[in-house]
Each structure stands twice: as C-alpha cells, then as structure tokens.
N, C-alpha and C positions, 0 to 999 in steps of 0.2 A: 463622788465615790473615788476610791484607789483604784489603780490599774488592776490589782488582784479581784476585786469585787467586779469589775467591768467582766474580766475573763469569766467568773463563775456564774454571773448574769447570763452570758451569751449561752454558757454549757447549760443551763437550766431550760432554755429554749429548744435544745436539740429534741427533734421529734423521734424518739426511740422507744417510746412507752408502750407501743403497740407490738414491738417485738419482745415477747417472753424471754426468750434467753439473754437478750441484751440487757433486759431489765433485771434480770437475775443477776448478772455480771455486775453490773454497775451498782447493785445494792451490795454485793460482796465487797466492792472496792470500798464503799462507805463503811461497812462493819469492819474492814481491816484498819481504819484510820486510828488516830490516837485521840480522837474526839468521841470515840464510842466506848464507853466504860461497861464493864459487867459488875452488875450489882447483887451481891448475895443476900436474899432475903427469905429467911427460913430454909424451908425445901425447895423453893421456886426460884431460879435465879432471873436477874432482869438485865437488859441493857438500856443504857441511856446515851443520846446522841444529842449534842448540843451545838448550836451556832448562833452568832447574831443575825444571820441572814434569815429574813422571813421566806423570801423564794427558795432558799436551800432547804428549809425545814419542810416546807410544801411538796419539793420533788422527792425528798426523802420519804415522805407519807404517801405520795404517789406510787413509788417503787413498792413499798410495804403491801400497798392495796393490790397492785398488779400482780405480785406473789401471793394473792390469797392471805396475806396477814392483816385482818381487819381490827384487831384488839390493841389498839395502843392510845396514848394519852399524850397531847401537846399542851403545854403550860408554858409560862413565862417564870424564868427565876433571874432577876436582876434584868440585865440587858439581853440575856440569852434566851433564844427559843430552846425548849427542852422536850423530847420525845421519848417515851418509856414504854417498853414492852416487854412481856414474858417471853423467855427462852422456851418455847414450845416445839412440837414436832414440825410445825412448818417452818420454823427459822433453823432448826437442826439440819434440815434437808439442804439448807443454802450454806452454812458454816457449822464449824465444832468449836467449842469452848475447853480451852486448855487453861493451865495453871498460868500461863503467860498472856491469857487473852484470847481474842477470836481469830481462828485460822480458816482459811478455807479448805476443803476437803481434795477436791481435784484440781492439781496443779500441772497435769502433762496434757499434751495436746489440745490445748487451747486455740481457737481459731484467731485469725488476725482481728477480726470484728470484735469478738468476744473480749480480747486483751486489750483493744482500746477501751472499752466500755468498763473494764474494770479498772485500768488506770484512771479513767476519767472519774470513776467513783472514789477512788483514792483522794483526788486532788479536790473533788468537791467537799469531801469529807473533811480533810485537814490539811490542804494544800495553800500554798502562798506565793506571790511573785512580786518582787520589787518593781517600782516604776524604773523602767528602762532608762529615764533620763538622769537617774541617779546612780544605780549600779544594776549588772545582771546578777540576779540571784532567784533561783526558784526552789522551793522545797517541799516535800511532802512528809508529814509526821505519821509515822505508823505506830501501832499498838505494842509491837515487839521486834526483836532483830530477825526473826523469822520472815515476818511479813516484809520487812524492808529489803531483805535478801531477795525475796521473792519477785518484788516490785522492779528491784534493779535487773534483775536477769531478764525479765519482760521487756523492759526499756531497751536493754541489749539487743534484742530482737528485732528492734525497729532501727537499730544502728545509733540510740540515743545513749551518749556517755554520761553516767552519774556517779556520784561516789556516796557513801555513807558517813555519817558523823554520830556520834552520841548512840551508835547502836541502832537507833529506832527512826532517824531522819535521812531520806534520800535527798539529796541536793544537786544541782547544776548552777553552775557560773558562767559557763561560755554562753554569749549571745545566740549563737548558730544553733547550739543543742538546745536552748530553751525555745527557739522557733520551731525545733521539730518535734518537740514535747507538745506544743501548743497545737500544733498541725494534727499530731498523732491523736489527741484527746477530742479534736473537731471543733477547736475555737479558731476556725480560719479568719474570721473579722480581726481577732485579737492578735493573729499572726501579722495580719498588714500593718496594723497600727504599731505592733511592737517593732516591727521592721523599719518602719517610717522613723520612728523615734530614735532608734539605735543608729541608723545611717546618718541622721542630722547630728547626733551626740558624737559620733565617732568624727565626722566632718570638722565640727566645732573643735575637737581635740587637735586634730591634725593642724587646723587654721592656728590654733593657740601655739602648737610646737613650732611651727613655721615662724609664727611673729617672734617668738622667744628665741629663736635660733637667728633670726635677722637681726634682732636686738643685742645680741651677744656679738654678732660679726661686726655691727656698728661701733660697738664699745672696743672692740679689738683693733679696728681702723682707727678710731679715735685717739686711743692710747698709745699706739705706734706712731701716729702723726705728730702727738705732742712731743713724744721723745725725740723724733727727727728734727722739728723745729727748734726745740730747746738745743739742740746739738748745733744746728746752724747759726743761732743767735750766739752761742758761746764763742764760736770760731770768728763771727764778726766782732764781738768785743775783744777779743784776742788778737785782732788785725791779722787773722790767718785764713780768712775767706778768700781774699785775692789772690792767695798762693795756691788754692786748689786748681787742679787741670778743669778745661772747660766743661768737660761731660758732667764732673761733680758740681760745678758752678750753675749750670744750666737746670739740672734736676733739683737743686737746692732752692733756686728762685721760684721754679714752678710749685715747689711744696709750700714755701711761704704764701704765695699767691693763692693756692688751692688747698687750704687744710683739710678740707672734707673728702677730697678726690681719693678714688683707690688707686692702687698701684698700677693697674693695667690703663686707668684713666690718664694718668700721668705719663706713662710710657706712650701713649698716642699724642701727646702734645709736644713731644720733643722734636727739634727738627729731622732727627733721624730716629724715628720711632724704634722703641725696643719692646719687648715683653715685659710681664710682671716681674720675673725672675731679674732680668737685667735692670729694672728700676730698684727692686729690693737690695741687689747688691752694691748699687751706688750709694743709697741711703745708709746703708749698713756701714759701708766705708766711712761716709760722713761721720756717722756717730763714734767709730773707733778713732777717728782723728780727733775728734773733740775731746775724747778721755786722754 
C-alpha cells in the first residue's frame, strides 16, 4: 500500500464514533471534499461519495448511521466503492447545498477537537500524501473555493501553514508542516513513520552534498597540481630550474614527489614549515616564471 493509504487506514481505526459531535464534524469534512458530488434527480437531490478504499466507504457509512441517516446504497462502479443517499432533512441539519456544492452551516466557534475531526474528514474524503522518500507533498481537494478557504483558515488555528491552488485544493509542501497536519488529525503512528523517513532522506541528501563537495574539491586540487607540475617540468626542460632560489626549488621538488598532496600538507613537509598561503605563493611564482 501507499503511504497515503497507510495514513487513511490508521485514521479509520480512530475510536471516535461514540462521540456524536465528533461524528457529525467528521461527516461534515467528508461532505466538503471533492469526492462528494451533488446529483440532481427530479425533485430530489442526491449526493454520491466514491472511493477506492473499502475501509473508507465503511467508515463513511458508519458516520451516516451514527447521525441517524440509514437510507443509503453502496455499490461498486469499476474499481470504486460508491455510496448514494438522498438529501433529506437529516442531512440538511448537517450541511447545506448551494450552487457551488455542499457547505457547512456553522463555521464560527468550532472547538479544537471538533475542528480536528472536521479536517480529518476532509482528508479521508479527498486527501493524499506523497511517500516522503520521494517528496514532501500533502493535499486535500475540496468541492469549492469557499470550502478550501475555510479549511485553510482552520489549519491556521493550529499553526499549520498551507496554500491554495486551483481554487479547490489546499496543499502543504513543507515536511514539518505535514507532520503537524498528521498529528492534528490523529495519525500519530504515521507522524513517527513520516519523520523517520524524512530524517533519513535529509541525512542522505546531506551526505550526497558532502560527497559532491569533496569530489569538487579533489578535482580542484588535482587541476591545480597538474598546472604546477607542468610549470616545473617546463622550467627543467628550459634549464631554468637550477636558477630558482632554494625556497622555490624545495617546494617544486615536494610537489613532483607528492602530486596529490594538499597545499597545507606540502607546507608541513618543508624544512621550515609554512602555511597554505605561503605554499600557494611559491607555486604561483613558479607558474609565472614558467610563462
């Protein structure tokens, strides 16, 4: 299964179905999602929720039953489980239907736990999260712009930073913010798994950057060494080497004998050791003389 499916499976096991208010809020979250469609059939409107997950459709059905909504039909359409029900008085007490889709009636003074349940419902309804080994990306698709703004504002109350794209999608790209989101909706095991993968991924990236940096430094050292050796050989061929002063001859001989050595290492090999800048000065002088 995908990481997204693992998160939803964990959320479906949360034992909140005995709390009528939390059930109501989680159901509202489902109904705000983009996977719930309003179908107009004659004088009676219906809603249809579809999902590929059997345990997800079962939780949605249990939420309906706990809200005293018993008349619904579940069937398979291709690979999707689909549940349909009429929009009657029981459902209209929970949400309202508008020209843009379903919205909730009460948006003010929502308690912390109720807000968490509502956000959890939207994620179960139409949320997804990438495998953190690949990239950090979590999104929840809502049925309209009003709902996406509402959910974004709810997340801000928990200090979770998100953005809206294409008017209907609330998304989070930052790993730390995704962890906060998962903790908010009650996916504690997934938080630990996400952080473990994320830390390992970031550590591997750091190691790769260090390796690449070290490789670049080695290339730089080798290229400089080659230029210095070529200058020394040229001076020898032109019989100018012996006319160099002793300091330059000493460093030149050490460079020929130690082509892979760093400047600081060459400096320590001198009879009278000097620092990196001193060695660099002498070798540059040899290059200039060769030209």
